[in-house]
DODODO-976067 format. One record per residue (C-alpha): residue in three letters; residue number from 1; x negated, y negated, z. Coordinates in Angstrom, 1 decimal, m for minus. Example, Ala and Ser with C-alpha at 12.3 -4.5 7.8 and 13.67 -1.06 7.14 Angstrom:
2
<node><resn>ALA</resn><resi>1</resi><X>m12.3</X><Y>4.5</Y><Z>7.8</Z></node>
<node><resn>SER</resn><resi>2</resi><X>m13.7</X><Y>1.1</Y><Z>7.1</Z></node>
***
This chain:
69
<node><resn>MET</resn><resi>1</resi><X>m24.1</X><Y>m15.5</Y><Z>m9.8</Z></node>
<node><resn>SER</resn><resi>2</resi><X>m25.5</X><Y>m17.7</Y><Z>m12.4</Z></node>
<node><resn>ASN</resn><resi>3</resi><X>m28.7</X><Y>m17.6</Y><Z>m10.4</Z></node>
<node><resn>PHE</resn><resi>4</resi><X>m28.5</X><Y>m14.0</Y><Z>m11.6</Z></node>
<node><resn>LYS</resn><resi>5</resi><X>m28.1</X><Y>m15.0</Y><Z>m14.9</Z></node>
<node><resn>SER</resn><resi>6</resi><X>m30.6</X><Y>m17.2</Y><Z>m15.3</Z></node>
<node><resn>GLU</resn><resi>7</resi><X>m32.7</X><Y>m14.5</Y><Z>m14.1</Z></node>
<node><resn>ILE</resn><resi>8</resi><X>m31.9</X><Y>m11.8</Y><Z>m16.5</Z></node>
<node><resn>GLY</resn><resi>9</resi><X>m32.4</X><Y>m14.3</Y><Z>m19.1</Z></node>
<node><resn>SER</resn><resi>10</resi><X>m35.8</X><Y>m15.6</Y><Z>m17.8</Z></node>
<node><resn>LEU</resn><resi>11</resi><X>m36.8</X><Y>m11.9</Y><Z>m18.2</Z></node>
<node><resn>ILE</resn><resi>12</resi><X>m35.2</X><Y>m11.3</Y><Z>m21.8</Z></node>
<node><resn>ARG</resn><resi>13</resi><X>m36.6</X><Y>m14.7</Y><Z>m22.9</Z></node>
<node><resn>GLN</resn><resi>14</resi><X>m40.7</X><Y>m13.9</Y><Z>m21.7</Z></node>
<node><resn>ALA</resn><resi>15</resi><X>m39.3</X><Y>m10.0</Y><Z>m23.7</Z></node>
<node><resn>ARG</resn><resi>16</resi><X>m39.7</X><Y>m12.1</Y><Z>m26.1</Z></node>
<node><resn>THR</resn><resi>17</resi><X>m42.3</X><Y>m15.0</Y><Z>m26.4</Z></node>
<node><resn>GLU</resn><resi>18</resi><X>m44.3</X><Y>m11.8</Y><Z>m25.5</Z></node>
<node><resn>GLN</resn><resi>19</resi><X>m44.0</X><Y>m9.8</Y><Z>m28.5</Z></node>
<node><resn>GLY</resn><resi>20</resi><X>m43.2</X><Y>m12.9</Y><Z>m30.4</Z></node>
<node><resn>LEU</resn><resi>21</resi><X>m40.0</X><Y>m12.9</Y><Z>m31.8</Z></node>
<node><resn>THR</resn><resi>22</resi><X>m37.9</X><Y>m16.0</Y><Z>m32.4</Z></node>
<node><resn>GLN</resn><resi>23</resi><X>m34.1</X><Y>m15.9</Y><Z>m30.5</Z></node>
<node><resn>LYS</resn><resi>24</resi><X>m33.3</X><Y>m15.7</Y><Z>m34.5</Z></node>
<node><resn>GLU</resn><resi>25</resi><X>m35.2</X><Y>m12.4</Y><Z>m34.7</Z></node>
<node><resn>LEU</resn><resi>26</resi><X>m33.5</X><Y>m10.8</Y><Z>m31.7</Z></node>
<node><resn>GLY</resn><resi>27</resi><X>m30.6</X><Y>m11.8</Y><Z>m32.4</Z></node>
<node><resn>GLU</resn><resi>28</resi><X>m30.7</X><Y>m10.6</Y><Z>m35.6</Z></node>
<node><resn>LYS</resn><resi>29</resi><X>m31.6</X><Y>m7.3</Y><Z>m33.9</Z></node>
<node><resn>ILE</resn><resi>30</resi><X>m29.1</X><Y>m7.2</Y><Z>m31.3</Z></node>
<node><resn>GLY</resn><resi>31</resi><X>m26.8</X><Y>m8.7</Y><Z>m34.4</Z></node>
<node><resn>VAL</resn><resi>32</resi><X>m25.9</X><Y>m11.6</Y><Z>m33.3</Z></node>
<node><resn>GLY</resn><resi>33</resi><X>m27.1</X><Y>m15.2</Y><Z>m33.9</Z></node>
<node><resn>GLU</resn><resi>34</resi><X>m29.7</X><Y>m18.2</Y><Z>m32.7</Z></node>
<node><resn>PRO</resn><resi>35</resi><X>m26.9</X><Y>m19.6</Y><Z>m30.4</Z></node>
<node><resn>THR</resn><resi>36</resi><X>m25.7</X><Y>m16.7</Y><Z>m28.4</Z></node>
<node><resn>VAL</resn><resi>37</resi><X>m28.9</X><Y>m15.5</Y><Z>m27.9</Z></node>
<node><resn>ASN</resn><resi>38</resi><X>m29.8</X><Y>m18.5</Y><Z>m26.4</Z></node>
<node><resn>LYS</resn><resi>39</resi><X>m27.4</X><Y>m18.8</Y><Z>m24.5</Z></node>
<node><resn>TYR</resn><resi>40</resi><X>m28.5</X><Y>m15.2</Y><Z>m23.2</Z></node>
<node><resn>GLU</resn><resi>41</resi><X>m31.6</X><Y>m17.0</Y><Z>m22.6</Z></node>
<node><resn>SER</resn><resi>42</resi><X>m30.5</X><Y>m19.8</Y><Z>m20.1</Z></node>
<node><resn>GLY</resn><resi>43</resi><X>m28.6</X><Y>m17.8</Y><Z>m18.0</Z></node>
<node><resn>LYS</resn><resi>44</resi><X>m25.2</X><Y>m19.9</Y><Z>m20.2</Z></node>
<node><resn>GLN</resn><resi>45</resi><X>m23.3</X><Y>m16.8</Y><Z>m21.2</Z></node>
<node><resn>ASN</resn><resi>46</resi><X>m21.9</X><Y>m12.8</Y><Z>m19.5</Z></node>
<node><resn>LEU</resn><resi>47</resi><X>m24.0</X><Y>m10.4</Y><Z>m21.4</Z></node>
<node><resn>THR</resn><resi>48</resi><X>m22.2</X><Y>m6.8</Y><Z>m21.1</Z></node>
<node><resn>VAL</resn><resi>49</resi><X>m24.1</X><Y>m3.3</Y><Z>m19.9</Z></node>
<node><resn>GLU</resn><resi>50</resi><X>m24.4</X><Y>m2.5</Y><Z>m23.5</Z></node>
<node><resn>THR</resn><resi>51</resi><X>m25.8</X><Y>m5.5</Y><Z>m25.2</Z></node>
<node><resn>LEU</resn><resi>52</resi><X>m28.7</X><Y>m5.8</Y><Z>m22.3</Z></node>
<node><resn>LYS</resn><resi>53</resi><X>m28.9</X><Y>m2.6</Y><Z>m24.0</Z></node>
<node><resn>ARG</resn><resi>54</resi><X>m28.8</X><Y>m3.4</Y><Z>m27.2</Z></node>
<node><resn>VAL</resn><resi>55</resi><X>m31.6</X><Y>m6.0</Y><Z>m26.2</Z></node>
<node><resn>ALA</resn><resi>56</resi><X>m33.8</X><Y>m3.8</Y><Z>m23.7</Z></node>
<node><resn>ASP</resn><resi>57</resi><X>m33.8</X><Y>m1.9</Y><Z>m27.7</Z></node>
<node><resn>ALA</resn><resi>58</resi><X>m34.2</X><Y>m4.0</Y><Z>m29.6</Z></node>
<node><resn>LEU</resn><resi>59</resi><X>m37.2</X><Y>m5.0</Y><Z>m27.4</Z></node>
<node><resn>ASP</resn><resi>60</resi><X>m38.8</X><Y>m2.3</Y><Z>m26.9</Z></node>
<node><resn>MET</resn><resi>61</resi><X>m38.0</X><Y>m2.0</Y><Z>m23.1</Z></node>
<node><resn>GLN</resn><resi>62</resi><X>m36.1</X><Y>0.2</Y><Z>m20.5</Z></node>
<node><resn>ILE</resn><resi>63</resi><X>m33.1</X><Y>m1.1</Y><Z>m17.8</Z></node>
<node><resn>LYS</resn><resi>64</resi><X>m34.1</X><Y>m0.1</Y><Z>m14.2</Z></node>
<node><resn>ILE</resn><resi>65</resi><X>m31.4</X><Y>m0.4</Y><Z>m11.9</Z></node>
<node><resn>THR</resn><resi>66</resi><X>m31.6</X><Y>m0.6</Y><Z>m8.4</Z></node>
<node><resn>PHE</resn><resi>67</resi><X>m29.1</X><Y>m1.8</Y><Z>m4.9</Z></node>
<node><resn>HIS</resn><resi>68</resi><X>m30.9</X><Y>m2.9</Y><Z>m1.8</Z></node>
<node><resn>LYS</resn><resi>69</resi><X>m28.8</X><Y>m2.4</Y><Z>0.5</Z></node>
***
């Protein structure tokens, strides 16, 4: 499970840096502090679906979830 959190965190970090945002700026957009954004990006904290949606909206991105068997 931690690998999944790390993968999500890496995607958030990549999108944030591509848009030239700091962790503090992203945090302000989604209503959390810079340390929390750092935890999301490093895979140290779970994101709820609602939080993931706020992050995606702040980064002007869409969430696409697929299940494979």
